[in-house]
Backbone as JSON Lines, residues from 0, in Angstrom:
{"i":0,"aa":"X","n":[0.84,-1.17,0.0],"ca":[0.0,0.0,0.0],"c":[0.88,1.23,0.0]}
{"i":1,"aa":"X","n":[0.74,2.04,-1.02],"ca":[1.57,3.24,-1.1],"c":[0.76,4.43,-1.62]}
{"i":2,"aa":"X","n":[1.29,5.62,-1.32],"ca":[0.66,6.88,-1.72],"c":[1.78,7.84,-2.1]}
{"i":3,"aa":"X","n":[1.59,8.56,-3.17],"ca":[2.55,9.58,-3.58],"c":[2.24,10.85,-2.8]}
{"i":4,"aa":"X","n":[3.15,11.27,-1.92],"ca":[2.92,12.42,-1.03],"c":[3.76,13.6,-1.45]}
{"i":5,"aa":"X","n":[3.09,14.73,-1.65],"ca":[3.76,16.0,-1.88],"c":[3.28,16.97,-0.83]}
{"i":6,"aa":"X","n":[4.23,17.54,-0.11],"ca":[3.94,18.44,1.01],"c":[3.27,19.72,0.54]}
{"i":7,"aa":"X","n":[2.24,20.13,1.3],"ca":[1.59,21.43,1.11],"c":[1.97,22.31,2.29]}
{"i":8,"aa":"X","n":[1.88,23.61,2.1],"ca":[2.27,24.55,3.15],"c":[1.49,24.34,4.44]}
{"i":9,"aa":"X","n":[0.24,23.98,4.35],"ca":[-0.61,23.83,5.53],"c":[-0.44,22.48,6.25]}
{"i":10,"aa":"X","n":[0.34,21.57,5.69],"ca":[0.46,20.22,6.24],"c":[1.04,20.17,7.65]}
{"i":11,"aa":"X","n":[2.04,20.99,7.93],"ca":[2.73,20.9,9.22],"c":[1.78,21.1,10.4]}
{"i":12,"aa":"X","n":[0.88,22.04,10.3],"ca":[-0.09,22.3,11.38],"c":[-1.02,21.11,11.57]}
{"i":13,"aa":"X","n":[-1.51,20.55,10.48],"ca":[-2.43,19.42,10.56],"c":[-1.72,18.19,11.13]}
{"i":14,"aa":"X","n":[-0.5,17.94,10.68],"ca":[0.28,16.82,11.21],"c":[0.5,17.01,12.71]}
{"i":15,"aa":"X","n":[0.83,18.22,13.12],"ca":[1.05,18.52,14.53],"c":[-0.21,18.26,15.36]}
{"i":16,"aa":"X","n":[-1.36,18.63,14.83],"ca":[-2.62,18.39,15.53],"c":[-2.89,16.89,15.67]}
{"i":17,"aa":"X","n":[-2.68,16.14,14.6],"ca":[-2.83,14.68,14.68],"c":[-1.86,14.1,15.71]}
{"i":18,"aa":"X","n":[-0.62,14.58,15.68],"ca":[0.42,14.08,16.57],"c":[0.05,14.27,18.03]}
{"i":19,"aa":"X","n":[-0.52,15.42,18.36],"ca":[-0.94,15.69,19.75],"c":[-1.97,14.67,20.21]}
{"i":20,"aa":"X","n":[-2.87,14.27,19.33],"ca":[-3.88,13.27,19.68],"c":[-3.25,11.89,19.86]}
{"i":21,"aa":"X","n":[-2.24,11.6,19.05],"ca":[-1.58,10.29,19.14],"c":[-0.69,10.17,20.38]}
{"i":22,"aa":"X","n":[-0.13,11.28,20.82],"ca":[0.79,11.27,21.96],"c":[0.15,10.75,23.24]}
{"i":23,"aa":"X","n":[-1.16,10.91,23.38],"ca":[-1.85,10.48,24.61],"c":[-2.34,9.03,24.52]}
{"i":24,"aa":"X","n":[-2.2,8.42,23.36],"ca":[-2.64,7.03,23.2],"c":[-1.62,6.08,23.83]}
{"i":25,"aa":"X","n":[-2.14,4.97,24.35],"ca":[-1.25,3.9,24.81],"c":[-0.62,3.25,23.58]}
{"i":26,"aa":"X","n":[0.39,2.43,23.79],"ca":[1.0,1.73,22.66],"c":[-0.03,0.84,21.97]}
{"i":27,"aa":"X","n":[-0.88,0.19,22.76],"ca":[-1.91,-0.67,22.17],"c":[-2.87,0.15,21.3]}
{"i":28,"aa":"X","n":[-3.26,1.32,21.77],"ca":[-4.15,2.19,20.99],"c":[-3.45,2.68,19.72]}
{"i":29,"aa":"X","n":[-2.17,3.0,19.83],"ca":[-1.41,3.45,18.67],"c":[-1.33,2.35,17.62]}
{"i":30,"aa":"X","n":[-1.04,1.14,18.05],"ca":[-0.99,0.0,17.13],"c":[-2.36,-0.22,16.49]}
{"i":31,"aa":"X","n":[-3.42,-0.13,17.28],"ca":[-4.77,-0.28,16.74],"c":[-5.09,0.81,15.72]}
{"i":32,"aa":"X","n":[-4.67,2.04,16.0],"ca":[-4.88,3.14,15.04],"c":[-4.18,2.84,13.72]}
{"i":33,"aa":"X","n":[-2.94,2.38,13.81],"ca":[-2.19,2.03,12.61],"c":[-2.85,0.86,11.87]}
{"i":34,"aa":"X","n":[-3.19,-0.2,12.6],"ca":[-3.77,-1.39,11.96],"c":[-5.12,-1.09,11.31]}
{"i":35,"aa":"X","n":[-5.87,-0.12,11.84],"ca":[-7.12,0.3,11.18],"c":[-6.81,0.91,9.81]}
{"i":36,"aa":"X","n":[-5.73,1.66,9.73],"ca":[-5.34,2.25,8.44],"c":[-4.92,1.15,7.46]}
{"i":37,"aa":"X","n":[-4.23,0.14,7.96],"ca":[-3.85,-0.99,7.11],"c":[-5.09,-1.69,6.59]}
{"i":38,"aa":"X","n":[-6.07,-1.9,7.47],"ca":[-7.28,-2.61,7.09],"c":[-8.05,-1.87,6.0]}
{"i":39,"aa":"X","n":[-8.18,-0.55,6.13],"ca":[-8.95,0.2,5.11],"c":[-8.09,0.48,3.88]}
{"i":40,"aa":"X","n":[-6.77,0.43,4.04],"ca":[-5.87,0.69,2.92],"c":[-5.66,2.18,2.7]}
{"i":41,"aa":"X","n":[-4.64,2.5,1.95],"ca":[-4.39,3.9,1.6],"c":[-5.34,4.24,0.47]}
{"i":42,"aa":"X","n":[-6.23,5.19,0.74],"ca":[-7.29,5.51,-0.21],"c":[-6.96,6.73,-1.08]}
{"i":43,"aa":"X","n":[-5.81,7.35,-0.85],"ca":[-5.4,8.46,-1.7],"c":[-5.87,9.82,-1.24]}
{"i":44,"aa":"X","n":[-6.46,9.9,-0.06],"ca":[-6.93,11.17,0.48],"c":[-5.75,11.84,1.2]}
{"i":45,"aa":"X","n":[-5.52,13.11,0.93],"ca":[-4.37,13.82,1.49],"c":[-4.4,13.83,3.02]}
{"i":46,"aa":"X","n":[-5.58,13.99,3.63],"ca":[-5.68,14.01,5.09],"c":[-5.25,12.67,5.69]}
{"i":47,"aa":"X","n":[-5.53,11.58,5.01],"ca":[-5.08,10.27,5.5],"c":[-3.55,10.22,5.47]}
{"i":48,"aa":"X","n":[-2.96,10.76,4.44],"ca":[-1.5,10.79,4.35],"c":[-0.91,11.56,5.53]}
{"i":49,"aa":"X","n":[-1.55,12.65,5.92],"ca":[-1.05,13.45,7.04],"c":[-1.17,12.68,8.35]}
{"i":50,"aa":"X","n":[-2.25,11.94,8.53],"ca":[-2.39,11.09,9.71],"c":[-1.3,10.03,9.73]}
{"i":51,"aa":"X","n":[-1.02,9.43,8.59],"ca":[0.02,8.4,8.52],"c":[1.4,8.98,8.85]}
{"i":52,"aa":"X","n":[1.65,10.19,8.42],"ca":[2.93,10.84,8.74],"c":[3.03,11.08,10.24]}
{"i":53,"aa":"X","n":[1.92,11.5,10.86],"ca":[1.9,11.7,12.31],"c":[2.12,10.37,13.04]}
{"i":54,"aa":"X","n":[1.48,9.31,12.55],"ca":[1.7,7.98,13.12],"c":[3.17,7.58,13.0]}
{"i":55,"aa":"X","n":[3.76,7.84,11.85],"ca":[5.17,7.53,11.62],"c":[6.05,8.24,12.65]}
{"i":56,"aa":"X","n":[5.79,9.52,12.86],"ca":[6.57,10.29,13.82],"c":[6.43,9.74,15.23]}
{"i":57,"aa":"X","n":[5.2,9.41,15.61],"ca":[4.96,8.91,16.97],"c":[5.62,7.55,17.19]}
{"i":58,"aa":"X","n":[5.51,6.65,16.23],"ca":[6.19,5.36,16.36],"c":[7.7,5.55,16.47]}
{"i":59,"aa":"X","n":[8.27,6.43,15.65],"ca":[9.71,6.65,15.67],"c":[10.16,7.22,17.02]}
{"i":60,"aa":"X","n":[9.35,8.11,17.59],"ca":[9.71,8.68,18.89],"c":[9.67,7.62,19.99]}
{"i":61,"aa":"X","n":[8.67,6.76,19.94],"ca":[8.52,5.77,21.01],"c":[9.39,4.54,20.83]}
{"i":62,"aa":"X","n":[9.53,4.07,19.61],"ca":[10.2,2.79,19.36],"c":[11.46,2.9,18.52]}
{"i":63,"aa":"X","n":[11.74,4.08,18.0],"ca":[12.9,4.29,17.11],"c":[12.73,3.6,15.76]}
{"i":64,"aa":"X","n":[11.53,3.12,15.47],"ca":[11.21,2.5,14.18],"c":[9.73,2.72,13.92]}
{"i":65,"aa":"X","n":[9.32,2.57,12.66],"ca":[7.92,2.81,12.31],"c":[7.47,1.85,11.21]}
{"i":66,"aa":"X","n":[6.2,1.43,11.28],"ca":[5.64,0.61,10.2],"c":[5.17,1.46,9.01]}
{"i":67,"aa":"X","n":[5.26,2.78,9.17],"ca":[4.92,3.71,8.09],"c":[6.24,4.2,7.52]}
{"i":68,"aa":"X","n":[6.41,4.1,6.2],"ca":[7.65,4.59,5.6],"c":[7.36,5.74,4.64]}
{"i":69,"aa":"X","n":[8.35,6.59,4.48],"ca":[8.29,7.72,3.56],"c":[9.64,7.82,2.87]}
{"i":70,"aa":"X","n":[9.69,7.39,1.62],"ca":[10.93,7.37,0.84],"c":[10.69,8.03,-0.51]}
{"i":71,"aa":"X","n":[11.42,9.12,-0.76],"ca":[11.3,9.81,-2.05],"c":[9.84,10.09,-2.43]}
{"i":72,"aa":"X","n":[9.1,10.66,-1.51],"ca":[7.68,11.04,-1.7],"c":[6.73,9.85,-1.72]}
{"i":73,"aa":"X","n":[7.22,8.64,-1.5],"ca":[6.35,7.46,-1.45],"c":[6.07,7.14,0.02]}
{"i":74,"aa":"X","n":[4.79,7.25,0.38],"ca":[4.33,6.95,1.73],"c":[3.69,5.58,1.7]}
{"i":75,"aa":"X","n":[4.09,4.71,2.61],"ca":[3.55,3.35,2.57],"c":[3.44,2.71,3.94]}
{"i":76,"aa":"X","n":[2.78,1.57,3.96],"ca":[2.55,0.78,5.17],"c":[3.13,-0.61,4.97]}
{"i":77,"aa":"X","n":[3.73,-1.16,6.02],"ca":[4.33,-2.49,5.89],"c":[3.32,-3.62,6.06]}
{"i":78,"aa":"X","n":[2.12,-3.32,6.51],"ca":[1.11,-4.33,6.78],"c":[0.78,-4.35,8.26]}
{"i":79,"aa":"X","n":[-0.1,-5.25,8.67],"ca":[-0.51,-5.29,10.07],"c":[0.67,-5.63,10.99]}
{"i":80,"aa":"X","n":[0.63,-5.05,12.19],"ca":[1.75,-5.22,13.12],"c":[1.25,-5.52,14.53]}
{"i":81,"aa":"X","n":[2.21,-5.91,15.35],"ca":[2.06,-5.92,16.79],"c":[3.4,-5.44,17.35]}
{"i":82,"aa":"X","n":[3.41,-5.03,18.61],"ca":[4.65,-4.64,19.25],"c":[4.98,-5.67,20.32]}
{"i":83,"aa":"X","n":[6.17,-6.25,20.21],"ca":[6.63,-7.28,21.14],"c":[7.97,-6.82,21.72]}
{"i":84,"aa":"X","n":[8.03,-6.71,23.03],"ca":[9.26,-6.3,23.72],"c":[9.85,-5.02,23.14]}
{"i":85,"aa":"X","n":[8.97,-4.06,22.82],"ca":[9.43,-2.77,22.33],"c":[9.87,-2.74,20.88]}
{"i":86,"aa":"X","n":[9.54,-3.8,20.13],"ca":[9.9,-3.85,18.72],"c":[8.68,-4.19,17.87]}
{"i":87,"aa":"X","n":[8.65,-3.63,16.68],"ca":[7.55,-3.88,15.75],"c":[7.73,-5.25,15.11]}
{"i":88,"aa":"X","n":[6.66,-6.01,15.1],"ca":[6.65,-7.32,14.44],"c":[5.55,-7.29,13.4]}
{"i":89,"aa":"X","n":[5.89,-7.54,12.15],"ca":[4.92,-7.55,11.05],"c":[4.18,-8.88,11.09]}
{"i":90,"aa":"X","n":[2.84,-8.79,11.05],"ca":[2.0,-9.98,11.1],"c":[1.69,-10.48,9.7]}
{"i":91,"aa":"X","n":[1.39,-11.75,9.59],"ca":[0.95,-12.32,8.31],"c":[-0.43,-11.77,7.99]}
{"i":92,"aa":"X","n":[-0.69,-11.51,6.72],"ca":[-2.01,-11.0,6.31],"c":[-3.06,-12.07,6.39]}
């Protein structure tokens, strides 16, 4: 699942707002939020891309790794996950 992401000027504020909501979630809630996005798939809506970027930032802050990747404007998801002993484990589909 991938999305071509190009930054807009207003994105930083929206990402920051999403991030504030994610910061108060438990790790289990954060994983559930991510896995819901995996289940529905990347639908190509810009606001979803901003939520995924916020999820990426929050995972990186907490675990130093993220199931959301952003490489050369390509935003993607690795698939469903769980967190075991502080590390992301990709689940079978």
